[in-house]
Structures are given as structure tokens and as C-alpha cells.
Backbone as CSV, one residue per row, in Angstrom:
resi,resn,N_x,N_y,N_z,CA_x,CA_y,CA_z,C_x,C_y,C_z
1,UNK,-167.884,-51.959,120.315,-167.334,-50.163,120.676,-166.558,-50.422,121.575
2,UNK,-165.284,-49.886,122.212,-164.018,-49.764,122.236,-164.546,-48.761,123.732
3,UNK,-164.533,-48.960,124.801,-165.593,-47.866,125.711,-164.183,-46.335,125.515
4,UNK,-163.383,-46.510,124.822,-162.846,-45.068,124.841,-163.207,-44.329,123.209
5,UNK,-163.739,-45.274,122.685,-164.179,-44.835,121.187,-165.423,-44.358,121.992
6,UNK,-166.432,-44.484,122.765,-167.305,-43.869,123.767,-167.030,-42.438,123.987
7,UNK,-166.774,-42.858,124.851,-166.784,-42.118,125.181,-165.917,-40.470,124.579
8,UNK,-164.242,-40.640,123.797,-164.201,-39.993,123.344,-165.163,-39.511,122.460
9,UNK,-166.178,-39.944,121.589,-166.211,-39.317,121.029,-167.599,-38.930,121.700
10,UNK,-168.077,-39.285,122.870,-170.022,-38.211,124.071,-169.745,-37.337,124.531
11,UNK,-167.869,-37.145,124.156,-167.291,-36.143,125.545,-167.383,-34.318,124.175
12,UNK,-167.547,-35.874,122.913,-166.996,-34.202,122.187,-168.357,-33.429,121.301
13,UNK,-169.386,-34.462,122.172,-170.699,-34.584,121.942,-171.387,-34.678,121.207
14,UNK,-170.770,-36.091,120.424,-171.618,-37.145,119.559,-172.341,-38.887,120.323
15,UNK,-173.376,-38.257,119.713,-174.162,-39.034,119.964,-173.986,-40.839,119.564
16,UNK,-173.688,-41.921,120.407,-173.091,-42.790,119.974,-174.028,-43.941,119.705
17,UNK,-174.683,-44.654,118.983,-175.371,-45.113,119.169,-174.203,-47.181,119.107
18,UNK,-175.048,-48.074,119.081,-174.615,-49.176,118.704,-174.923,-50.602,118.466
19,UNK,-174.359,-51.115,117.496,-175.230,-52.591,117.216,-174.904,-53.704,118.491
20,UNK,-175.523,-54.731,118.614,-175.704,-55.557,119.418,-174.895,-56.680,119.050
21,UNK,-174.483,-56.902,116.949,-173.269,-57.857,116.294,-173.662,-57.060,115.253
22,UNK,-173.950,-57.639,114.596,-173.332,-56.887,112.932,-174.226,-57.062,112.245
23,UNK,-175.470,-58.961,112.120,-175.939,-58.642,111.818,-177.670,-57.628,112.570
24,UNK,-177.438,-56.936,113.517,-178.247,-55.772,113.799,-177.936,-55.101,113.420
25,UNK,-176.782,-54.760,113.036,-175.833,-53.406,111.657,-176.458,-52.410,111.325
26,UNK,-177.508,-53.254,110.548,-178.741,-52.487,109.414,-179.101,-52.709,109.648
27,UNK,-179.857,-52.770,110.608,-181.543,-52.847,111.433,-180.936,-51.408,111.589
28,UNK,-179.879,-51.323,112.534,-179.615,-49.714,113.429,-179.178,-48.640,112.744
29,UNK,-178.762,-49.221,111.343,-178.644,-47.679,110.429,-179.878,-47.397,110.114
30,UNK,-180.865,-48.289,109.655,-181.914,-47.933,108.413,-182.666,-47.201,109.098
31,UNK,-183.510,-47.548,110.941,-183.580,-47.184,111.905,-183.291,-45.427,112.472
32,UNK,-181.433,-45.742,112.746,-181.491,-44.594,113.124,-180.488,-42.713,112.042
33,UNK,-180.511,-43.959,111.430,-179.647,-43.415,110.113,-178.751,-42.116,110.421
34,UNK,-177.001,-43.059,111.019,-176.074,-41.912,111.352,-175.752,-41.284,110.151
35,UNK,-174.855,-40.428,110.576,-174.735,-39.890,110.138,-172.535,-39.846,109.016
36,UNK,-172.749,-40.908,110.812,-171.367,-41.921,109.884,-171.283,-42.616,110.802
37,UNK,-170.492,-44.573,110.178,-170.872,-45.294,110.731,-169.023,-46.384,110.671
38,UNK,-169.296,-46.123,111.422,-167.478,-46.707,112.092,-167.413,-48.136,113.327
39,UNK,-166.840,-49.014,111.641,-167.003,-50.399,111.568,-166.014,-50.630,111.512
40,UNK,-165.931,-52.469,112.378,-164.579,-52.997,111.997,-164.452,-54.118,111.108
41,UNK,-163.170,-53.886,111.291,-162.906,-54.683,110.389,-163.027,-56.452,110.196
42,UNK,-162.338,-57.023,111.710,-162.496,-58.240,111.876,-164.036,-57.678,113.427
43,UNK,-164.979,-58.926,112.911,-166.029,-59.574,113.893,-166.592,-61.178,113.588
44,UNK,-166.886,-61.159,114.534,-167.097,-62.810,114.575,-167.632,-63.160,113.510
45,UNK,-169.295,-62.482,113.230,-170.064,-63.472,112.502,-170.231,-63.288,111.293
46,UNK,-169.299,-61.846,110.821,-168.502,-61.873,109.630,-167.132,-60.425,109.659
47,UNK,-166.422,-59.733,108.647,-166.143,-58.681,108.670,-166.418,-57.705,107.932
48,UNK,-165.875,-56.952,108.363,-165.901,-55.159,108.242,-166.315,-54.779,106.588
49,UNK,-165.897,-55.541,105.786,-166.182,-54.695,104.153,-168.102,-56.036,103.780
50,UNK,-167.584,-56.914,104.393,-168.947,-57.947,103.889,-170.744,-56.784,104.292
51,UNK,-170.219,-56.357,106.175,-170.739,-55.974,106.010,-171.449,-54.374,106.038
52,UNK,-170.588,-53.927,105.593,-170.588,-53.012,104.598,-171.124,-52.719,103.639
53,UNK,-170.901,-53.989,103.030,-171.015,-54.015,101.812,-172.953,-54.321,102.557
54,UNK,-173.428,-54.752,102.787,-174.725,-55.871,102.910,-175.502,-54.363,103.643
55,UNK,-175.073,-53.239,104.314,-175.769,-52.077,104.314,-175.864,-51.153,103.133
56,UNK,-175.006,-51.286,102.327,-174.467,-50.364,101.159,-175.564,-50.599,99.380
57,UNK,-176.483,-51.966,99.619,-177.471,-53.429,99.656,-178.261,-52.445,99.638
58,UNK,-179.105,-50.956,100.823,-180.059,-50.230,100.823,-180.030,-49.565,100.878
59,UNK,-181.025,-48.822,100.435,-181.165,-47.268,99.754,-180.713,-46.159,100.613
60,UNK,-182.066,-46.865,101.656,-182.321,-45.687,102.748,-180.943,-45.790,103.034
61,UNK,-180.060,-46.506,103.509,-178.679,-46.311,104.057,-176.874,-46.208,103.026
62,UNK,-177.602,-45.839,102.142,-176.532,-46.482,100.540,-175.452,-44.986,100.971
63,UNK,-175.296,-43.800,101.086,-175.628,-43.145,100.768,-174.221,-42.310,102.634
64,UNK,-174.321,-42.973,103.442,-173.693,-42.833,105.136,-172.224,-43.409,104.537
65,UNK,-171.237,-42.518,105.415,-169.623,-42.447,105.915,-169.179,-43.728,106.162
66,UNK,-168.696,-44.752,106.202,-168.037,-45.028,107.106,-166.146,-45.358,106.835
67,UNK,-166.606,-45.582,108.444,-164.651,-45.328,108.143,-164.608,-47.211,108.812
68,UNK,-163.543,-47.311,108.550,-163.501,-49.424,108.859,-161.932,-48.396,109.457
69,UNK,-161.626,-49.591,110.533,-160.771,-50.201,111.847,-160.744,-51.221,112.015
70,UNK,-159.190,-51.605,112.364,-159.370,-52.467,112.717,-157.449,-53.233,113.380
71,UNK,-157.074,-53.546,114.937,-155.466,-53.984,114.599,-154.710,-54.306,113.193
72,UNK,-155.806,-54.488,112.851,-154.736,-55.479,111.415,-154.246,-54.372,110.641
73,UNK,-153.191,-54.434,109.955,-152.818,-53.451,108.686,-153.407,-53.907,108.198
74,UNK,-154.702,-52.681,107.631,-155.059,-52.446,105.780,-154.773,-51.907,105.229
75,UNK,-154.197,-52.802,104.003,-153.714,-51.531,102.373,-154.814,-51.409,101.680
76,UNK,-153.635,-50.539,100.842,-154.726,-50.441,99.808,-154.751,-51.621,99.097
77,UNK,-154.834,-52.691,98.256,-154.835,-53.049,97.851,-155.576,-54.192,98.311
78,UNK,-156.061,-54.244,99.589,-157.111,-55.003,100.500,-158.651,-53.596,99.880
79,UNK,-158.356,-52.770,99.861,-159.148,-52.058,99.810,-159.843,-51.895,98.169
80,UNK,-159.409,-51.901,97.593,-159.875,-51.907,96.280,-159.007,-52.806,95.453
81,UNK,-159.996,-53.778,96.063,-160.661,-55.344,95.384,-161.365,-55.381,94.524
82,UNK,-161.875,-55.155,93.383,-163.377,-55.398,92.669,-164.708,-55.569,93.850
83,UNK,-164.926,-56.414,94.420,-166.090,-56.322,95.486,-166.127,-55.211,96.055
84,UNK,-164.489,-54.634,96.779,-164.870,-53.906,97.724,-165.720,-52.359,97.768
85,UNK,-166.650,-52.523,99.106,-167.722,-51.663,99.181,-167.041,-50.206,99.166
86,UNK,-165.419,-50.233,99.742,-164.907,-48.443,100.378,-164.355,-48.404,98.965
87,UNK,-165.197,-46.855,98.605,-163.873,-45.908,97.996,-163.915,-44.332,99.179
88,UNK,-162.374,-44.416,97.400,-161.143,-42.866,98.834,-160.489,-43.547,99.848
89,UNK,-159.809,-44.987,99.564,-158.357,-45.226,100.240,-157.975,-44.997,100.013
């Protein structure tokens, strides 16, 4: 997570938990049960859409809200693919 995002969230009173990598994110989400997941679209191991789809396969964390962020332009067509885990774009 970008240090600026961490500082802004913590100064607003939020507790920030980071996963070491995208594969660890599922374990962290199940263990910590956050109310919100900030997911980067571009990551070295897999993209954020795939990671979100994996997280949503787990009953315990399926309901969690996810905000996808990226330096790339993400269009509505990117988020409305048949297998896209993103809703409400």
C-alpha cells in the first residue's frame, strides 16, 4: 500500500492491515475480517480482479466490499466481463 494512503486512513482513525502479497491477502482477509479491502489492479503475482475473485470464493469474506485502484484507466467494459467479480461499477 502506498504510504500516503496508509497515513490518510490512519489519521482518519482507520486501522490499516496489509497483506505481504496477493496470495497472502486471502489469509489476511479471512483472519482479520476487514470491512473494506483496497485492492490494486496491477500486482506482480496476479491482477486484482483475479485476487478478488479468489477472495470471494470463501464464504467468510464473500460479502466484504472491495475498492479497486490502479494507475491504469479501468473502463466499465473491463469491470463488466462475464467472470468479473466487480459489481456496481
